[in-house]
N, C-alpha and C positions, 0 to 999 in steps of 0.2 A: 329550454324548451323546444318542444316538438312543432314542425311546421306540419302546416296538411297535406305538400309534397312527399315528406316523410314518412305518412303513414297509408301511403296509395304504393301498391304492386305494379312490378314494372312487367311487360310484356320481352322476351330474350329480341335483341337486336335481329337476329338469324335463327334458324333452325338448328338444333344440336346435328352435327356430323361428326359420325366417328372417325371417318378419314384425313378430316382436315385439323383435327383434336389430333391424333396421332403424329399427324406432318409437322403441324407445328411443336408438337412437342419434343421431338426427334429433332428438327431443324434447331428449336432453343437449346438443346443437348449438344447438338455438334458446335455451334454457335460458339458455347461455354468451353468447352475440352477444346477446341482452334484457338481461343485465347490465353488459356489456359496455358497452354502447349508451348505460345509465344513466349509467356513468364518462364519456362523452363520445365513445366511439366512434361514428364515423360511414362507414356502409357505400353505396357506389352502385357503376353501370356507368354507364363513360366512352362515349365515341361508336362505339368500337370492340369494344361489350359488351365487355371487361375490366374486372371488380371491382377498385374503386380503395377505400382506407379512409385518415381522419385520425383523429387525435383531437383534441377541442374544446382550447381553451388550452392547447396544444402544440404544439411545432414539425414531430412525429413523423406522417408522413405515407406512402403507398405509395410504394417506388422499384420493386417488383416482382412488384403485383398481389397478390389479396387472398390465396393461401395462402400470404405472406410475412407473414399476420397474427401467428403464435406469434413474429416477432422484433418484432415492435411491442407486444406486453404483455411482452416480456422486457425491451426499451428504455423502457419506462414503469416497470415495476415492479422494477429491478434487484436490490433489497435481496431481493427473495422470491426471486431464483434466486442471490443472490450463495452460492458454498458457501462461503468464508469468514467469514460471518455468522455468529455462534454460536447453535447452534437449528434452525440451517436446512438442516444441509447433508444431502444425500439420499443419500450413503454411510454414516450412521450408522444401525445395524443395531440 
């Protein structure tokens, strides 16, 4: 059942600001990389200036470059992305 409030449009809290959005994105990426490095992630550029990564104390390492890092996080913590784990399904409403 829809309420009257859900039918109303909402004004943005603040005007769009590309500088603030870019800063926020870069800040979050930095915080994410900092946390992952504390958990054993190592990131570097190889001789061809391609980004590479590896997880300390595991055999996980880059096969397709830095942008495949998301796959590394899933491979390192599969239970967090397993939709059969109770309470971990992203399809729950």
